[in-house]
N, C-alpha and C positions, 0 to 999 in steps of 0.2 A: 730948583729942587723943592721949593716950598709948595708948589702945586702938586708935585709927586707925593710929598708927605701927606698933603690933604687928601689926595686920591686914595692913598693907603688907609688913612683913617676911616674914610667912608667904606672902603672895601672890607676892612676888618669888621666893622660894625655889622654890615649886611651879611657878610659871610658867617659871622658868629650867630646872628639872629635868624637868618633865613636860608643858609647854605647856598647863597647866590651872591655874585658880585655884579652889580648892575652895569649894563653895556654903556649907559650914559657916563658912568664914572670912568670907564676905560677910554671912551671917546675923548673926554676932557683931558685925561692924562696923556694919551697919544698925541692929540692935537698940540698941547702945550710943549711936549717934548720935541716933536717934529718942527714946530715953529722956532723954538730956541735953537735947535740944531741948524736950521736953515739960516737964521740970523747970525749965528756964530761962524758957520763954515760954508755958506752958500749951498748951491745945488749938489756939490759932491758930498758934503756932509749929510745932507738930507737923504741922498741915495744910499749912503753907508748905513744910516740909521734904519731906513726901510729894509735894507738887506739884513741887518742884525735882527730886526723883528721877524723877518721871514725865516731866518736860521733858527731862531728860538721856537717859532711855530713848528718847523719841521722836526726839531729835536724832541719837543714835548708832546706833539700830537699823537704819536703812538701810545703814550701813557694815558692820554685822555681816552683813546679808543678802547683801551683795555679796562677803563674804569678806575685806574689808579690815581688819576688827577681829574679835577673838575675843569670844565671849559673856562671858568672864571680865573682859575689859577694860571692856565696857559696864557690867557689874554693879559693878565696882570704882569707876567714875565715879559710878554711882548711889549707892554707899555714901558717897562724899564729899558728895553732895547732901544726905544725911541729917544732915550736920553744919552745916546752914545757920546755926544759932544761933551757932556758934563762928566761922564764916567770914564771916558778914555777907552782905548782899544781893549786892554785886558781887564778893565774895571768890571765889565758885565760878566765875564767869565768868573772873576773872583767873587762877584756878588752872588751869582747862581751857586757857586761852590759853597760859600759861607751859608747861604740860605739852606742848602741841603744838609749841611753839617748841623745847623741849629735844629732843623726838622728831625734829624736822626736822634739828636740828644733828647728832644722832647718825647719822641717815640720810646726811647729806652726808659726814660723816667716813668712814662705811663705804663710800660710793660712791667716794671718793677712794682709799681703802686697798685695796679688793677688787674685782677684775674682775667677779666674779659679781654683786656689788651694782650695778655699772654696767649689767650686762645686764638687771637688774630694771627699771632706768629705761627701757630700750628696750622692755621688755615692757609697762610702764605706758603708754608713748606709743602703742604698737600697740593696746592695749586701748582707750584713750580715743578713738583714731581710729576704731576699729570701732564704738564706741558712737555717735560723732558721725555716722558715715556711714550706719549701718544702723538705729540706734535700739534695737538689741538689747543688753540688759544681761545679760551672762552672769556667772557666779561668777568672781571674781578669783582666779586660781590661785596658790597658795603652796606652794612645795616646802620642807617643814620640815627636809629633810636638808641644805639649804644654809644652815647656821646663820649665816653671815656676812651673809646678806641679810635676816634677820629682826630687827626691832626690837620687843622685848617692851615694850609700853606701861606695864607695871607699874613699870619702872625710871624712865622719865622722870616718871611720875605721882608716884612716891615722891620723886624729886629736887625736883619742884615743891612738894610738901608740905613738905619740909624747908626750902626757901627761904622759903616762906610763914611757917612757924613761927619761923624766924630773923628775921623782920621785913623781909626783902628786898623784899617787895611786899605789898600788902593788897587 
């Protein structure tokens, strides 16, 4: 888990600074996770970890295509999936759930504190209405210059990982 925490530290820094999570960071995290899984559970564990990463990819890829998630966020979640041996079967589902709860809490705080974040809520409502009325799914527009509106998922993902490592949930 130490390597995963280190990967998250790099991911948070680069995500915060450049809105990108480097592929080299993801490769290190995935390789370490898959190696640990293979050493702990042999080939069957390795295949399960790869399957978990694939399931995570399939679950979050549509959100990336819509523009609601960055590619780095999806790859970071896939990296956590490679640590299946250390997180257990339900651990990854709990991890993703807690991550999204933390992200939602941060979003609510930002909406209360900043007017431009509240405006994003109205944009989301208009976007969902358009999708419901027309069936057309366009890219979800994000203005990266409005920093108060953006929630970088690397931060809630790291917070969730720390809570899990501290034994707050399993």
